[in-house]
C-alpha positions as CSV (number, residue, x, y, z in Angstrom):
1,M,98.7,115.4,107.7
2,N,98.8,119.2,108.3
3,E,100.9,121.7,106.3
4,A,103.5,122.2,109.1
5,A,104.1,118.5,109.2
6,D,104.7,118.4,105.5
7,M,107.2,121.3,105.7
8,N,109.4,120.0,108.6
9,G,109.2,116.3,107.9
10,D,107.5,115.4,111.1
11,T,104.5,113.1,110.8
12,G,104.1,112.8,114.6
13,A,104.5,109.0,114.3
14,L,107.4,106.8,115.5
15,L,108.7,103.4,114.7
16,V,109.8,101.7,118.0
17,I,112.1,98.7,117.8
18,T,112.7,96.0,120.4
19,T,113.9,92.4,120.4
20,I,112.8,89.4,122.4
21,D,114.0,85.8,122.6
22,D,110.6,84.2,123.3
23,G,107.9,84.1,120.7
24,D,105.0,83.8,123.2
25,V,106.2,86.8,125.1
26,A,106.6,88.8,121.8
27,S,103.0,87.9,120.9
28,A,101.7,88.8,124.3
29,L,103.5,92.1,124.4
30,A,102.3,93.0,120.9
31,R,98.7,92.2,121.6
32,E,98.7,94.2,124.9
33,A,100.4,97.2,123.4
34,V,97.7,97.4,120.7
35,E,94.9,96.7,123.2
36,Q,96.2,99.5,125.5
37,R,96.5,101.9,122.5
38,L,100.2,102.3,123.1
39,A,100.8,101.1,119.5
40,A,98.5,101.1,116.5
41,C,100.3,98.1,115.1
42,V,103.1,95.7,116.0
43,H,104.9,93.7,113.4
44,I,106.7,90.7,114.7
45,L,109.6,89.6,112.4
46,V,110.8,86.0,112.2
47,P,113.6,85.0,114.5
48,G,117.0,86.3,113.5
49,R,120.4,86.0,115.1
50,S,121.7,88.8,117.3
51,V,125.4,89.1,118.1
52,Y,126.1,91.5,120.9
53,L,128.5,92.5,123.7
54,W,127.0,91.9,127.1
55,Q,128.9,92.2,130.4
56,G,132.2,92.0,128.6
57,Q,131.4,88.9,126.6
58,V,130.3,88.4,123.0
59,E,126.9,86.7,123.1
60,E,124.6,85.2,120.4
61,A,120.9,84.7,120.6
62,A,117.9,83.9,118.4
63,E,115.5,86.9,118.7
64,Q,112.3,88.2,117.2
65,T,112.2,91.9,116.3
66,L,109.1,93.8,117.2
67,L,108.3,96.9,115.2
68,L,105.8,99.0,117.1
69,K,104.1,101.9,115.3
70,T,103.0,104.7,117.8
71,S,102.6,108.4,118.0
72,A,105.2,110.8,119.5
73,E,102.6,111.7,122.1
74,R,102.3,108.1,123.3
75,Y,106.0,107.2,123.2
76,Q,106.9,107.8,126.8
77,A,104.0,105.8,128.0
78,L,105.0,103.0,125.6
79,E,108.6,103.1,126.7
80,T,107.7,102.9,130.4
81,W,105.2,100.1,129.9
82,L,107.6,98.1,127.7
83,A,110.6,98.5,130.0
84,A,108.5,97.3,132.9
85,R,107.2,94.2,131.1
86,H,110.2,93.3,129.0
87,P,112.1,90.2,130.3
88,Y,115.6,91.6,129.5
89,E,117.6,93.4,132.2
90,T,118.4,96.1,129.6
91,P,116.0,95.8,126.7
92,E,116.5,97.4,123.3
93,I,113.9,100.1,123.0
94,I,114.7,102.4,120.1
95,A,112.4,105.0,118.6
96,V,112.9,106.3,115.1
97,P,110.8,109.2,113.8
98,I,108.8,108.5,110.8
99,S,109.7,111.6,108.8
100,A,107.7,110.7,105.7
101,G,104.9,108.2,104.9
102,L,101.5,107.8,103.5
103,A,99.5,110.5,105.3
104,D,96.4,108.2,105.7
105,Y,98.7,105.7,107.4
106,T,100.5,108.1,109.8
107,D,97.1,109.7,110.6
108,W,95.8,106.2,111.4
109,I,98.8,105.6,113.8
110,R,98.1,108.8,115.7
111,E,94.3,108.1,115.8
112,C,94.7,104.6,117.1
113,T,97.1,105.7,119.9
114,R,94.9,108.5,121.3
């Protein structure tokens, strides 16, 4: 990690979060994102329960959370790709900057997504 990144807390890496109610789709999206170098790694969490407001109604669903690690440079391509392939009408796609982390790991994320 370069000196400027250390000083301003910007590693150039992002954690992107999405949820999906189908385990097979989650696995397929994870594999394709890594194969296309849109993400260095995708961690699929065990199904959890989501409670949310949708079209004026409170809904509940079992969903898997995907944690995609990518670079800031590749985020827009990842978002566009994920939105086009995601089965939800309005998918959760949230990017959180990784402001600190093991330099070797955040460097690896950026390298894998070039």
